[in-house]
N, C-alpha and C positions, 0 to 999 in steps of 0.2 A: 504494500500500500504506500503510495507516494505521500509526501508531506501535505500536498494539496488535498489528497483524499482524506488524510487524518483530520485536517482542519474542517473539511466538510462533514465528516462523521461527528466531530465535536459540536459543530453547530446544530446538527440534527438531533443530538442527544440532549440539547437544552430542554429542560422541562417547562411546561406552561406554568403560569403563576399558581400559587396554592388556591384551593377551592374557595377560601373565605374572602379572596380578593375579587374585585369586580372585573368582569371580562366583557369585551365587545362581542356581541353575538352575531353569527352569520345571518340568522333570521331575525328580522325586526318585528317584534310582537307589538302591534299597534292597538292601543285601547281607544275605542271610539269616545271622543269627548267633544261636545258641541262648543264648549268655551275655548278650546285650544285653537290657535290659528292654523289653518290648513297648510300643509307643506306644499312646496312647488311640485307640480306634476311633471314627471319625466316619462314619456312614453317608452315602452320597450322597443328594442332594436332587433330587426330580423338579421342584421349583419352579425350582431353579437351572438344570436341564437345559432347561426350557421357556424361561427367560430367554436361555440360550445359543442356542436354536433361533430365537427372534425376532430376536436380534442378527445372525443369519446371513442373514435374509431380505433380498432386494434393496431398497435404499433409494437415493434420489437427493439430491444436494446442489446447491444453486444456486451458480453460478460467474459470474465477471465475463466478459462477452462483449466482444470487440474490435470496437467500432463506430466507431472514428475512424482517421484516417490516422496512419502512423508511418514513420519513416525506416529502411530496411533496408539491404541490402548495397550499397555504393557510393553511399549517400545517396539511393537510389531511393525514391520514394514508394510505400508499400504500404498496402492497405486490409485491415482485419481484425485488426490488432495493437493496439498501444497499451500504455501503462505498466500492468503488472500483469494484462494480459489472459490469461485461462486457456482461452479458447475463441474461435474465429473468429466473425464476425458471422453465419455460416450455421448455427451450432449451435443446440441446443435451449435453451441457458442453464443446463443442468444436467449433472452427471456422475454416473456410477454410484459409490456409496459402497463402500468396501472392507468386508469382513466385520468387524463389530464397531465400525466407525467411526460416531461419533455426531454429529460436527461437523467442519467444515473447519478445518484447522490454522492457516490464515492469516486467512480472513474471519470465522470463527466461525459461519458459516451452519449451521443444524441439518439433520441428515439426516431426510428425510420419506419415508414409504412411497409406492410407485407406485400410481396409480389404476388400478383394473380397467377403467375405461371411458375411459382416456386415448387420445390419438391414436396411430396406428401409429408415427409418427415418434419417440415417446418411447423405443421399443425400439432406436433407433439407439445408445443409450448402452450396450447390451450387446455391441456389435461388429457387424461387417458380416455374418458368417455367420448369426447369430440373427435380425437384422433382416430379411435377405433371405428367410429361411424364412417369416416371418409375412407379408411382402409378397406372396410367391408364393401363399400360401394364399388371401389376399383376391383376387388376380388370377385364380386358377383358379376361385374361386367365381363371379366375374363371367363369365368366358369360357365355362365349361362351362354356366352358367345360360343364356347366350344360345343355345348349341347345343341345349339342352333345349327352349327355346321354338321353335326352328326345326323340331323334330320333333313339335310338337303336332298337326299335320295327320296325320302318320303314325300317331300314337297313336289319333286319332279313327277313321281308316280301319281300322286293325287291330282295334279293339274291335268292329267290325261282324261279323267272323267268329269272335270269341271266343265260347265257350259262355255261356249265360245264367248258369250257376252259377259262373263264373270268379271266383277270389279277387280282391279289389280290387287287390292288389299286382301282379297279372299282367295287368290290363286294358291293352290296347294292345300286348301282346306278339304273338308269332307262333303262339300256342297255337291249334290247330285250323286252321292255314293250309293251303291247297292250292296247287298249282303255278299255277293261274289267278289266284290272289290277288296274285301278284308282278308289279308293273308299275313302269316307270321313274318315272311321275308319282306313284304312291302311296308307294313305299318308296325308290326310288333317288335321286330328286331331293333329298329332305330330307337324306339321308345324305351326298350329294356336297357339298351346301352346308356341312354340318357338317365334312367333311374339309377344305374350303377354309378355313373359319374357323380350324380347329386348325392347319393348315399355316402360315397367315399368322402365327398367334400364336407358334408355336414358333420360326419363323425370325426373328421380330422380337423375341423374348424376350431375345436377346443385347444389343440396344440398350437395352432396359428395364433389364437388369442393370447395364450399364456406367453408365447415368445414375444409378441408385440407389447403386451403389458409390461414384461420385464424390460424390453428395450426402452419403452417410453418412461418407465419409472426411473431407470438409470440415467436417462438423458436429461431429466428435469428434476431439480430439488424443490420440493414444496413443503409447507408446514406439516402436512400430514405425515411425512417421512420421519419427523423428529418428535412427534407428539404421542402421548398416551391419553386415552379416555378412561376415566375412573367413574364407575357407578356402584350402586349398592352401598351407598355411603352411610357412615354413622350420622344420625340426625342431630345429636346434641353437641354443641360447641365445636362445629366443624365448618364454619363459614370463613375462617381465617386462612388465607393462602399459606401463611408461614407454617401451619401445622402440616400441610401436605409437602411443603418444601423440606421440612426436617425429616419427613418419612421417606421421601424418594431421592434425597440428595446423595444417598450412599451409592446410587447407580451412576452418578456423574453430574456434570455441570448443568444446572437448570437455568433456562432463560426466563421463563415466566410460569406462573400458576394462575389459572382462571377457575373460579368457583361460581357456577351458574345455579340459581335457585328456582324453585317452583312457583314463581310469581307471575305466571303468564297472563292471568286475568288483569292484574294491575298494569302490566306493560302494554297490553292491548288498549286499555282505556286511556292511558297516558299518551300513547301514540296517536289515538284519535283526537286528543286535545291539541297535539302538535299540528295535525292536519287542519283543525279548526282555526288555529292561530294563523296559518298561511291564508286560509279563506278570509279571515277577518282583515288581515293586511291587504289582500287584494280588493276586498270590498271598500276599505277606507280609501285606497288610491282611486278606485273607480268613482266613488262619491265625490272626491275632490275634482276629478275630471269633469263630472256632470255639472257640478256647481260652477266651475270655471267657464263652462259652455252655456250657462244659463238654463240648464235643464233641471227638472225636479228630481229629487232623490227619493227613492221608494222607502216609505216608512211602514212599520208594522201596523200602525193605527189606520193606515189607508186601505188595508186589505179586507176583502170580504171573507166570510167563513169558508167559502169554497176555495178561494185563493190560499188561505192559511192551510187548508187540508192538503194542498199540493206541495207545501214546503218540504214535507218528508221525502218527496221524490226529486228535490233539487230545483223546484220551480218557485218563483216569486220569493226568493230568499232576500231577507233584509239584514241589516247590521244587528238589530235588536234580536232577531231570531238566532243568529249565530252566537251572540254573547249569552243568551239564555241557555242555549244548548251547551256551551262550554262550561257555564257555571253549574249546570246540572251534572255534567261529566265530572267536574272537579269534586262535587259532593260524593259521587260514587267512588272516585279515587280515594278520598279520605276514608270511606268505609272499608276499602280494600287494603288499606295500610294496616298491617299488623306485624308485631315483632317475631312471630313464629313461622316465618317462611323458612323452609328447610333446603339444604343443598341437594341438588338433583344430579349434576354432572360436574366433574372436575377435569380440566385439561392441563396437563403438565408438558411443557415444551422443553426438551433436552437440547443441548448444543451439539450433540453427536448422535448420528443415526445408529451407531453401534450401541450406545447406552440405551436408546429407546427400545431396540430389539431385545437386548438382554433383560431389561426390566419386564417386558411383556412375557418373555419365556419364564423368568423366575417367579412371576406372580400369576401364572396360569392356573385357573380353577375351573371346575365343572359346574353345571347348573345346580346340581343338588347341594354342592358346597355353598353356593351363593344364596339359594333359596332358603336353606335351613341353617345357614351360618355355622357350618361345621367344616372340619379339615380331615375327613376320613380317607380321601383319595390322593390328594397332592402331597400330604404328609410334610408340609412346610408352613412356616408362619410368615413368609415373605409378604403375603397379601393381606395380613390381618392388621387392622388399625383400630385401636381402642376397642378390641374385642369384636370387631365387625369384619367379615370376610369381604374384601373388595373385589370387584370385577374390573380387570385391567385389559384393555384392547386398543387397537389402532382406530382412530376416529376417521371421519370424513374430512374433507377440506374445510377451512374456516368459512368460505363463502357459501357452503351448503347448509350450515347449521341454522335451524329455525328455533330461536331461543324462546319465543312467546308461546310455544306449545309444550314446554317442559312440564307444565302442571297436569297434563292429561295422562290418563292411565290406560291399561290394557283394554278395559271394557269400552272406553270412549273410542279407541282405535277400531275395534271390530264392529261396533254399532255403526260407525260412519261408513265402513266398508260395505256392510250389508245394505244400507240405504242407497249408497252410490251405485252398486251393481243392480239393485232392483230398478232404479230409474233408467239405467242404461238398457236393461232388458225391455222396459216399456217402450223406449225409443225405437228399438229394433222391431218390436211388434207393429208399431205404427208404420215403420218403413216397409215392412212386409206387405201390408195392405195397399200402400201407395204403389209399390212396385207391381203388385198384382194387377192394378188398374192400368198402369202405363205399359206393361210388357205386352209382347206380341201374342195374340190368340189366332187360331186358324180354324177354318171350317173343314168339312169332311173332304173337300177337294184339295186341302192343303194350302188354301189361299188365306192371307192375313185378313182378319175381319175387324180387329181392334188393336189399339196400342201402336206404339211407334218405337223402333229400336233406338232412334236418336233421342226420343223423349226420355226413355228409361235411362239411357247412358248419361243424359244431361242431369237427371235427378240424382243419379248415383254420384256424379262428379260434384254437384253442389252440396250434397249431403256429406261427402267425404271432406269437402273444404270447410264446412261449418262444424264438423264433429270436434276437431281439436279445441276450438274456442269453447264450445258448449261443455265438453268433458273436463276442460281445465277449470271452468267456473264451478261445475258440479263437484269436482274433486276438492277444490279449495273450500267450498261451502259445506260439504258433508263430511269429509274425511279430515283426520288430524295426523300429521306426520312431524317428525322432529328434524328431518333434513330434506333438502331439495331433491336429492337422489331418490328417496322414497316417493316423493310426490310425482316425479317423472316416471318412475317405474309403475306406479298405480295408473297414471294416465296412459302409459304404454300398453298395459294389459287390456284396459277397456277399449282403447282405440284399435288395437289389433283384432280383438273379438268383433267389435262393431264394424270396422271397415272390411275385414275379410268376409264376414257373413253377409254384409250388405252388398258388397261388390260382386261376389261369386256365388256363394251358396244360395242366398235368397233369389238371385237372378235365375239360377237353375231350377229352384223349386217352383217359382211362379210361372215358368214357361211351360206351355203345353208340351206333352210328350212328342207329338208329331211335328212340333215346331223346332225341336232341338237342333236338327241338321238343316233347318230352313235358312234361306238367305237373310231374312230379316233378323233372326236371332244371332246368326254368325256376325252380321254387320254391327249389331249393338254391342257384342262382346269385343269386337275389334275396335270399335269406337271408344270404349272405356280404356283399353290399353293405349291407344294413340293419345287420348286425353292425358293419361298419366305421363306419357313420354314427352309431350310437347306443350299441351295447353296449361297444365298445372305449373310447370316451371316458368312459362312465360308470364303467368299471372303473378308468380312470386317475384320475378325480377322487375315487373312493372311497378310493384309496390304502390298500388293506387291509394290504399288507405293512408299511408304515410304522406303521400303528396297532398292529399286533402288536408291532413293535419298541419302540414307545413305552410301551404299557400292559402288555405281557407280559414281554418280554425285559429292558427297562431296569431294572425293580425288582430283578432278580436280580444286577445288577452291584454290585461291592464298592467301586469308586472313582468319584469324580465325573468323572474324565477318560474312563473307560470308558463311563459313561452318556452323556456329552456327545457322544461319537463317534456314537451312535445318533440324535442330534438335529441332524445336519448337513444334513438335507434328503433328500428321496427321490432315489435314483439315477436318472439319465436320460442319454441321449446324443443329440446332434443328428442323427447318422446314422439312428437309429431313427425320429425324427420325419420326416425327409425321405423315408425309404422308406415310412412309413405313407401319406404324402401321394401318392407316386408309385404305390404299389401300388393305392390306391383309384382313382386315375385310370386305371391300366392295366386293371383289371378292368371298370370302368365302360365304357371305350371298347371293350374286347374283346367285350363282349356287347351293346353299344348297338344293333347292327343288329337283333337279335332281341328285345331288351327295351329299347325307346326310353326307358322311364321310368327306366332306370338312370342316365341323364344328370341327371335331377332329384335323384336320391339322391346322386350323386357331387358335384354342386354344393352340396347342403345339407351333405354331409359335410365339405367344405372350410371352410364357415362354422363348423360345430360344432367342428372341429379348431382353428380360430383362437381361438375363445372359450375353449375348455377349456384349450388349451396356454398361452394368455396367463395365465389364472388360475393354472395350475400353476407357471409360471415365476416369477410374482410372489409366490406364497403357499405353495408346497409344495416345489418342486424345489431340489436343492443348487445352489450357485453354479457356473455353467459357465465354462470359459476363454473368452477373446476370440477366437473363431474367425474365420478369413478367409473369402473368397468361394469357396474350392475346392469345398465341398459343393454350393453353389448352382449352380456351373458343371456339376458332374457330374449333378445332377438335371435341369438344362435339357437336356443331351444325352439323358438317359433319356426325357424328354418327347417328343423327336423320334422315339425308338424306339416309344413308345406310339402315336403317330399312324400310323407306318408299319405297325405290327402291326394297328391298327384297319382299315386299308385292306386288308391281307391277309385278315383274318378276314371282313370284309364280302364280299369276292369269294368266299371259300370258302362262307360261309353262303348267298349268292345262287346259287352254282353247284350246291349240294346241296339247295336248296329243293325240297320241304318235308321231306326226311329221312324218306321213307316206306319205301323199299326199298333194301337194301344193294347190290343189283345195279345200281342207278342211280348209285352213288357215282362221281363223276368223279376223274380223276387230277390232283391239285392239288399245286403246289409254291409256293415263295415268290413267284414272278413271274406264273404263269399257270395256268389249269385247262384240261384237255382234255375235250371233250364226249363222253359215252357215246352211241354211235349205235345200239346194240342193247341191249334191245328199243326199239322206236320210242316207247313211252310215256315213256322216260327222256330223250328229246331235249329240249333247251332251247326255250322259247318265244322269240318275237322280242324281247319286252321283256326276258326273262332274258338273251339274248345281248347286247343293247344295254348293260345294266347291267354285265355281267361284262367286256365289252371295255373299257368306260370305266374300270372299276376296275383293269384290267390295266395300261393306259397310265399312269394316275395313280400307281399303285404303283411302276412302273419309274422315272418321273420323280422321285418323292420319294426313291427309293433313290439314284439317280445324284446328285441335288443334295445329299442328306445325306451320301453317301459323299465327295463332293468337299469338303464343309465339314469333316467330322470327320477323314477319313483324309488327304485332300490337304493340308489346312492343317497337320495334325500333321507330315506328312512334310516340308513346307516349313520349319516351325519347327525340326525336327531338323537339316536341312541348313544353314540359316542360322546355327544355334547353333554349328556347327563353327567358323565364322570370326568371328562377332561375338556380343556379349552381347545378350540380350533385355531391354530397359529399358522397363518399363511404369509410367509415371508417371500417377497418377490426379489429374486436375484441377490447379489451381495450388497451389503451396506456401503454407502458412499463415505469417503473420508472428508467430504466438504462439511465445514462447520456452519451451523445455523446463523451464528453471528456475522459470518461473512456474506450472507445472502442479502440482496437488495430487492425491493419490490414485493416483499412478502408481508403478510399480516399475522399478528397473534390471534388467539382465540378470545376475542373481545365481545361480550354479549351486546348484540345490536339488533335493531328491527329495521327492515327495508320495506319501503312502500314505493309504488309507481310515481306518486306525487312528490317524492323526495329526491333531490340530487345526491345527497349524502344520507347514509343511515343515521338513526338516532341511537345513542349508546345507552344501554340499560345498566350503567354502573358509572362510577367516578373514574375518569381516565387521566386525571392530572398527573399521575405518577408513571405513565407509560410513554415512551418516546413516540413522537408523532409519526415517524416513518414506519412504525409497526401497527398503526391504526388503519382500519379499512375505510379511509375517507380521503378526499382531496386535500392537498396542502394549501390551496388558495380558495378564497371566496369567488363568487361569480364576477366581482369587479376587479379581481386580480390581487386584492390585499391578502396578507397571510391569514389563514383560517385558525381560529382558536378551537381546538377539538372539544374542549369542555363545554362550549356553547351548544354542542350537539347532545350533551348528556341530559338524561331525564332526572338525574339526581341534582336538581337545582331549585332555587327558591321560586322561580317562575312556575315550575311544574308542580311544586309541592309547597305552597305558601303557608300551609297549616303546620308544617314541621320545621324545626330549627336545624341548623347545619349539622349538629351532632347526631340527630335522629335519622336523617335521610338515608345514610348508607346502609342501615339495617334492613331496608326494604328491597335492596338490590343485591345482585351478585357482586363479585369482587375480582379484580385482575391486578396482579402485581408483577412488575418486571424486576429481575435480579441481575446485578452486575456479575461479571465473570468470577467464579469461585475457584479456589484451589481444588484440584481434582481429589476426590475422596476425602473430604473434610472429616467425615465421620470416623470415629475411632474404630468402628466395625467395618470391615471390607464388605463389598457386595457378596451375596451368597455364591459359593463355588469358587471364590478367589482367596488364595492363601496370603498370609501377612508378608511373606518374603516377596510375593509378586507385587503387592501394593508398594512396598519400599522401592522395588526396582522401577516401577512406573513413576513414582514421585521423583526419583533421581533423574529419570529421563526428562520429566517435565522441567526440572530445574535447569538441566543442561540446555534445553530448548529455549528457555526464557533468556539465557545469557547470550544467545546469538543475536547480534544487533540487526542484521539484515540477511537476506537470502544471497548466498554467494553465487556468482555466475558459474555455470557448468562448462568451463572451457575444456576440461579434460574429463574423461569418464570418471564418475563418482564411484568410489569404492564403498560398497555397502557392507557394514559389519555383519558377520555371520550370526545367524539366529542361534542362540544358546538352546540346547535341548532342555525341555521342561517336562516335568511329570504332569500327567493329566490331573486337573483339579478334582478333588474328591469332595463330596457333599459332607458337611459336618454333621455328626450324629445329633439327634434331637435330645434335649435335656428332659 
């Protein structure tokens, strides 16, 4: 680190003034007072709003990679660290800049925009979840493209019995097929090879994911890699971070300790007051502008009873109404303040990734130990604090945590899930009846009598476009989750079920038997696939809603902060993007037996999705949290279902071939089909029997194998979790220290809202360095931001409590300066005293080195001394 960098770090470590001193707040809380002189009205600027928009776009900053050897724990030689290293040698050499960050606080490296044509590896800087999504898109483009090429022969053969006037998009389909046209060599062989390729792909995808997760995790250092999450806490006298610091410091240097309490109801009500404060400020500014223009200001006394009833829906809002509502909320806040809020979760951030992993291993416990507070299986007291068995595990990223839901319990969670899925099922039922009216019906002559293929396809596309927004609102309103990853996974499951059933299964069910191979039905299926490939991405990239917000709604705002909220980027969620990808794959495979060209469209759709979504991520969308791999794992399991459903539908299509007479419809279920023996013309041909029997056995084997993997493994994990913890370490621990990282945040209790540029903090942050807080460093006008102004632990938010009482209603976060390694007289479990002494001696030698020597000659690495394996100390 250069002298300039040290000075910058020293400036950044300056603490804000103590909480009892006055601070200038970023948000001006305006109290309406008729006697006060009106301030001069300054209209908001679209130019400033666009500057704010571009400052929010993702940018990357070059960081120092660890490319040399360094001494780690016990003096062991490690690769990938080094003095001042911010990233391991496996990294990209860049990190994702925080919103509004223009340069690195230590190195001074400038933030630069991402290239639209960069390598997929650059997206690793957005986190595992987003990077895996883009990698899966590219992988599906290649795999489905290979399957499409395998079906070229089938396309050529099918086109021979297609009518001469067949539309180009339906060439090679089953249009005008007869029972004699179906043979194993012509149709069955290509599809069986396709099934084999897809089966191998989905069952090997797990290894692809694990390798990529390992590569991404090693490439980027995030707070999650250094942090432990502690639950099952002792309730009494456990809100002090120092208690946990003293307990966990034996494992290594601790950077911070965060204690989050179960005060969710209080936090939600106080955050609602902050939103009302901004509304009051905007109303005051608007009233000043109206008075300056000589226009009347709306008063509560001027409203009729009907107009007052509309105020609950945001209409006819007056200053008096907002103030009355805020005062009522403040009274509820006072009722919710009580001194017996208990600690719910503790986050301990270590300086070393090795210390974090060792702590998790040493403190591993089973569910029975945690539930009944006993130590009958792990046989160690490492995880026992004040007589309580702690649960220690790796957390999610700080940006994923939803602190205001920490007060909810197990029953609240499942009751919300039940309600949410019930409403989703009702929506699908309504969709079924609408599709039944819009879909194609035929008369006895096979002519379409009602419905339109394009009308049904349009309804499906519109419904699929509206489902993400509707299910997001449903999930947030009905369900309770404690991290954003769980929210996205819940949306993902409902979206997958709704979109796949709505787009393919319901379309098949509502279509008449004799219309399945008809031109109208094949056209509507192809139209859905083409819409997924081209129409939906074009709508995404046009970004019509955001343009309306920027050019129509934004000029109507009265304050700059209100206008800037509309320029934070287009809303999106990762669950929607995963389900779009899976839904396209599901529909393409569902109908690929009768429309082989759907595989080409599906493959192309994956490539178009990658290109469009990469552009939107880097130039249009709002900043996403750092998601983990949970969504990618769920989508992989759904891909297995897609392949199995393809095998089922191929067997059903082949057994009903060519869908001419309803009397010939066989009885089919998920595993086999029964042949119709009467009339004789309905009996299967020898080739038809061969294909159907083959698909029957392949489908059963895929089901058994998939059931064993999905259900059997889940059951095994549940049983083993009763007695021991599941420790999932990804790759080797990095030697990069947390204190060297820039652009990262600690686990600070906060609440995010769409109407806030910065989150509000649910604790006192006066003792935390500003560069570790998840907020901007400057106000909207460019002046330095006082982070404590964002804290709910203030006189403005709690005027009824004095300064000494307010902290007891909130969580607590404390930052610790670098400590001498292993300050405790007792070494960590499994480490001998002579090893501690050796490690402390190495640390002393390292501190005496003034600077890193240039490696002009090959460095001679001292030989590692043989050491006996550490033995566990016997229990007293």
